[in-house]
C-alpha positions in Angstrom: 0.0 0.0 0.0 2.6 2.5 1.0 4.7 1.9 -2.2 1.7 2.4 -4.3 0.6 5.8 -2.8 0.7 8.7 -5.2 1.9 11.1 -2.4 4.4 8.8 -0.9 7.3 10.1 1.2 10.4 7.9 0.8 10.6 5.5 3.7 11.3 1.8 4.4 9.4 0.4 7.4 11.1 -2.4 9.4 11.6 -3.9 12.9 14.4 -5.7 14.6 11.9 -7.1 17.1 11.1 -10.8 16.4 7.4 -11.8 17.0 5.2 -14.7 16.2 2.2 -12.2 15.8 1.6 -11.3 12.2 -0.2 -8.0 11.1 -3.9 -8.3 10.4 -6.0 -6.7 7.8 -9.3 -5.7 9.4 -12.0 -4.3 7.3 -14.8 -2.3 8.9 -17.6 -0.1 7.4 -16.9 3.2 9.1 -14.3 5.2 11.0 -16.5 4.8 14.1 -16.3 1.0 13.9 -12.5 1.2 13.3 -12.2 3.2 16.5 -14.5 0.8 18.4 -12.4 -2.2 17.1 -9.1 -0.6 18.2 -10.4 0.4 21.6 -11.8 -3.2 22.3 -8.5 -4.7 21.1 -6.4 -2.4 23.4 -8.6 -3.1 26.4 -8.5 -6.8 25.8 -4.7 -6.8 25.7 -4.5 -4.5 28.7 -6.8 -6.8 30.7 -4.9 -9.8 29.7 -1.6 -8.2 30.9 -3.2 -7.5 34.4 -4.7 -10.9 35.0 
């Protein structure tokens, strides 16, 4: 996606941190649903860390 953007700034994204988790593509109908998804995901991770 980044490489194909018309108004692209030159950058290469990378990480040295190893992880078994892979990025996910989540499709939602609206920005409000996107925000709700992210809040729910963050809260789930935070609660799991406190358990």
